[in-house]
C-alpha positions in Angstrom: 57.0 -47.9 -28.6 55.8 -50.0 -25.8 57.9 -51.8 -23.7 61.0 -53.7 -23.6 61.2 -52.9 -19.9 60.5 -56.4 -18.7 63.2 -57.7 -21.0 65.6 -55.3 -19.4 64.4 -56.5 -16.0 65.3 -60.0 -17.1 68.7 -59.0 -18.4 69.5 -57.3 -15.1 68.3 -60.4 -13.2 70.6 -62.5 -15.3 73.5 -60.2 -14.4 73.0 -61.1 -10.7 74.5 -59.3 -7.7 78.0 -59.0 -9.2 77.6 -55.6 -10.9 75.5 -53.4 -8.6 73.1 -51.1 -10.4 72.3 -47.9 -8.5 68.9 -46.3 -8.5 68.0 -43.0 -6.9 64.7 -42.1 -5.3 63.4 -39.3 -3.1 60.4 -38.4 -1.1 58.2 -39.7 1.7 59.8 -40.2 5.2 56.8 -42.5 6.1 58.2 -45.6 4.3 61.9 -44.7 4.7 62.6 -47.4 7.4 61.3 -50.2 5.2 63.0 -48.8 2.0 66.3 -48.8 3.9 65.9 -52.4 4.9 64.8 -53.5 1.4 67.7 -51.6 0.0 70.2 -53.5 2.2 68.7 -56.9 1.2 68.2 -56.2 -2.5 71.8 -55.1 -2.9 72.9 -58.5 -1.7 70.2 -60.5 -3.4 69.9 -58.9 -6.9 72.7 -56.3 -7.1 70.6 -53.2 -7.0 71.8 -50.4 -4.7 69.1 -48.0 -3.6 70.1 -44.3 -2.9 66.9 -42.9 -1.2 66.6 -39.4 0.2 63.8 -39.1 2.7 62.9 -35.5 2.1 59.1 -35.6 2.4 56.4 -36.3 -0.1 56.3 -32.8 -1.5 60.0 -32.9 -2.2 59.8 -36.3 -3.8 57.0 -35.1 -6.1 59.1 -32.1 -7.1 62.2 -34.2 -7.7 60.4 -36.6 -10.0 58.6 -33.8 -11.8 62.0 -32.3 -12.5 63.4 -35.8 -13.4 66.4 -35.4 -11.0 65.8 -38.9 -9.5 64.8 -42.2 -11.0 61.6 -42.4 -8.9 59.6 -40.2 -6.5 57.9 -41.4 -3.4 54.7 -39.9 -1.9 52.2 -40.9 0.7 49.7 -38.4 -0.7 48.5 -39.8 -4.1 49.0 -37.5 -7.0 45.7 -36.7 -8.9 45.2 -38.2 -12.3 45.4 -35.0 -14.3 48.8 -34.2 -12.8 50.1 -37.8 -13.4 49.0 -37.5 -17.1 50.7 -34.0 -17.4 53.9 -35.3 -15.9 53.8 -38.7 -17.7 54.0 -40.6 -14.5 52.8 -44.1 -13.4 51.8 -44.1 -9.7 51.8 -47.5 -7.9 51.7 -48.5 -4.2 54.8 -49.9 -2.6 53.6 -50.9 0.9 51.1 -49.9 3.6 51.7 -48.4 7.0 50.0 -46.7 9.9 50.2 -43.2 11.4 50.2 -43.1 15.2 49.9 -40.3 17.7 52.9 -40.0 20.1 53.0 -38.1 23.4 55.4 -37.1 26.1 53.4 -36.8 29.3 55.1 -37.6 32.7 53.7 -40.8 34.2 51.8 -41.9 31.0 53.1 -45.2 29.7 53.0 -46.9 26.3 49.4 -47.2 24.9 47.7 -46.2 28.1 46.3 -42.9 27.0 43.0 -43.0 25.0 42.3 -40.4 22.3 39.7 -39.9 19.7 39.8 -38.2 16.3 37.5 -35.5 17.6 39.9 -34.8 20.5 43.0 -34.8 18.3 41.4 -32.3 15.9 40.5 -30.0 18.9 44.1 -30.3 20.2 45.6 -29.3 16.8 42.9 -26.6 16.5 44.2 -25.1 19.8 40.8 -25.7 21.5 42.1 -28.3 24.0 45.2 -27.0 25.6 45.8 -29.0 28.8 46.3 -32.7 29.3 43.8 -32.8 32.2 41.0 -31.3 30.0 37.6 -32.7 30.9 37.2 -34.3 27.4 40.4 -36.2 27.8 39.9 -37.3 31.4 36.4 -38.5 30.7 37.7 -41.3 28.5 40.8 -42.0 30.6 39.3 -43.1 34.0 42.1 -44.2 36.3 44.8 -42.5 34.4 46.5 -39.5 36.2 46.8 -36.7 33.7 48.7 -33.5 34.8 47.6 -29.9 34.3 50.3 -29.7 31.7 50.2 -27.6 28.6 49.8 -29.5 25.4 52.5 -28.8 22.8 51.3 -30.0 19.4 54.0 -30.8 16.9 53.3 -31.0 13.1 55.2 -31.4 9.9 56.8 -28.2 8.7 57.6 -29.7 5.3 55.2 -30.8 2.6 54.3 -34.2 3.9 52.2 -37.3 2.8 52.1 -38.3 6.5 50.4 -34.9 7.1 48.0 -35.7 4.3 47.1 -39.0 5.9 46.8 -37.5 9.4 44.7 -34.5 8.3 42.5 -36.8 6.2 41.7 -38.7 9.5 41.1 -35.4 11.4 38.8 -34.3 8.6 36.9 -37.6 8.7 36.5 -37.4 12.5 35.7 -33.7 12.9 33.5 -31.7 10.6 34.8 -28.3 11.8 38.4 -29.4 11.0 37.3 -30.6 7.5 35.6 -27.2 6.8 38.2 -25.0 8.3 41.6 -26.7 7.8 41.0 -29.7 5.6 43.3 -32.5 4.4 46.5 -31.8 2.4 50.2 -32.4 2.5 50.6 -28.8 3.8 47.9 -27.1 5.8 47.6 -23.9 7.9 47.9 -25.3 11.4 45.9 -23.4 14.0 48.2 -24.4 16.9 51.6 -25.9 17.6 55.1 -25.9 16.1 56.6 -27.5 13.1 59.4 -30.1 12.7 60.9 -31.6 9.5 60.2 -35.2 8.6 58.9 -38.1 10.7 62.2 -38.2 12.4 62.0 -34.5 13.3 58.6 -34.9 14.9 59.8 -38.0 16.8 62.8 -36.1 18.1 60.8 -33.0 19.1 58.1 -35.0 21.0 60.8 -37.0 22.8 62.4 -33.8 24.0 59.4 -31.6 24.9 57.3 -32.5 28.0 53.6 -32.2 27.1 54.2 -32.7 23.4 52.0 -34.6 21.0 52.9 -35.5 17.4 52.1 -37.9 14.6 54.5 -40.3 12.9 54.6 -43.5 10.9 54.5 -46.3 13.4 58.1 -47.5 12.8 59.4 -44.2 14.0 57.5 -44.6 17.3 58.7 -48.2 17.9 62.3 -47.6 16.8 62.6 -44.6 19.1 60.7 -46.2 21.9 58.2 -43.4 22.0 54.9 -43.4 23.8 52.0 -44.1 21.4 48.3 -44.0 22.3 45.1 -45.9 21.8 42.6 -44.5 19.3 38.8 -45.0 19.1 38.0 -46.6 15.7 34.9 -46.4 13.5 33.3 -49.4 15.4 33.6 -47.4 18.6 36.4 -49.5 20.2 39.6 -48.2 21.6 42.5 -50.1 19.9 46.2 -50.1 20.3 48.6 -49.6 17.4 49.6 -53.1 16.5 50.4 -54.9 13.3 47.1 -56.9 13.7 45.1 -53.7 14.0 46.9 -52.2 10.9 46.4 -55.4 8.9 42.7 -55.4 9.8 42.3 -51.9 8.4 44.4 -52.7 5.3 42.2 -55.7 4.5 39.2 -53.5 4.2 40.7 -51.5 1.3 38.7 -51.6 -2.0 41.5 -51.6 -4.6 39.1 -52.4 -7.5 37.6 -48.8 -7.3 40.8 -47.0 -6.6 41.9 -44.7 -9.4 45.7 -44.9 -9.9 45.8 -47.2 -6.9 44.8 -44.3 -4.5 42.9 -46.6 -2.1 41.2 -45.0 0.9 42.1 -46.8 4.2 41.2 -44.0 6.6 38.8 -45.0 9.5 37.7 -48.3 7.8 35.1 -50.6 9.3 36.1 -53.4 11.6 36.0 -54.0 15.3 39.8 -54.3 15.6 40.9 -51.9 12.9 43.4 -49.0 13.5 41.8 -45.8 12.0 44.9 -44.2 10.4 46.3 -46.6 7.7 47.6 -45.6 4.3 49.4 -47.0 1.3 52.5 -45.1 0.2 53.2 -44.6 -3.5 56.0 -44.6 -6.1 56.0 -42.2 -9.0 57.8 -43.6 -12.1 58.2 -41.9 -15.4 56.5 -43.5 -18.3 59.1 -42.0 -20.6 62.3 -42.6 -18.6 65.5 -40.8 -19.6 67.5 -44.1 -18.9 65.6 -47.3 -19.7 68.1 -49.5 -17.8 67.7 -47.5 -14.6 63.9 -47.5 -14.9 64.1 -51.3 -15.4 66.2 -51.5 -12.3 63.6 -49.6 -10.3 60.9 -52.1 -11.4 63.3 -54.9 -10.6 63.8 -53.5 -7.1 60.1 -53.3 -6.3 59.4 -56.6 -8.0 61.9 -58.1 -5.6 60.4 -56.2 -2.7 56.9 -57.5 -3.5 58.1 -61.1 -3.8 60.7 -61.2 -1.0 60.2 -58.1 1.2 57.0 -59.1 3.1 58.8 -60.3 6.2 61.0 -57.3 6.3 57.9 -55.1 6.1 56.0 -57.0 8.8 59.0 -56.9 11.1 58.8 -53.1 11.0 55.0 -53.3 11.3 54.2 -52.3 7.7 51.7 -54.3 5.7 52.6 -55.9 2.4 50.3 -55.3 -0.6 47.7 -58.0 -1.5 49.1 -60.3 -4.3 46.4 -59.2 -6.8 47.5 -55.6 -6.4 51.1 -56.6 -6.8 50.2 -58.5 -10.0 48.2 -55.5 -11.3 51.2 -53.2 -10.7 53.5 -55.6 -12.6 51.1 -55.6 -15.5 51.0 -51.8 -15.5 54.8 -51.7 -15.7 54.6 -53.9 -18.8 51.9 -51.8 -20.5 52.8 -48.3 -19.6 56.6 -47.9 -19.1 58.5 -47.3 -22.3 61.8 -49.2 -22.8 
């Protein structure tokens, strides 16, 4: 029978912050910084305590398929057939950006210019030195050493990898045909690290390294990010304004299960690697009260978490998308 879930949400709201209701989630490391801040604020505001394990999108999908958590989290959207098989509702939580990070002596924040084509050739093992002619040609005036490039990639099943390899596939036809876009791929070059935090730590330690992380990991760890050439042909820095410009181009009306494509969108100021990140919630929850608490948490985040998100340089969802998600909770989640 369809849903008493919103009634449960209302009952939990009436209970207020006195009796904390714990919810458990697992998955993507991409949104973990904003989920942590939302969790702190929601516990004080509405009495919901979030226990979130940032284990990677692949792990989050497996955990929710096995129903060992209340919700899963994945940057890589799950296809419709799998959602139906697993009786899951997929909805977006927030949007963020993936940025390249480097450790090159003498190169300062956002001074190095790169393109998607060059990034693909680096990760394909075809460009192996930082003073390669293709890199120096677009970085006039920047002293680049004859230092070996050490690519770092995600060793675990990762939605961030899905987003990054989707960009490489859009930028480089040879990469698309040979490696492709997925949460796990066969990397032609480099070494693996676990989680966004693992890539951040490895790049910080290894001279010559390059990696890819959600932007919050770069800013919080004071790592050296780069400029990227966007679809309009302009080199842009990774800023909230550039992320927001890309996010504004998303066509949510045509996105099945909210899987909107924000890779290399049009716009003179747009950052080319932006993505929504998704929540996977059972339509037939084992515990209706905990499911209602998950919806209450994200309802609170939609309404009150925008500033927290923007402070971390994530982008809140458009209000019509938020309202559509709320409607899907009401129509699709059993209570």
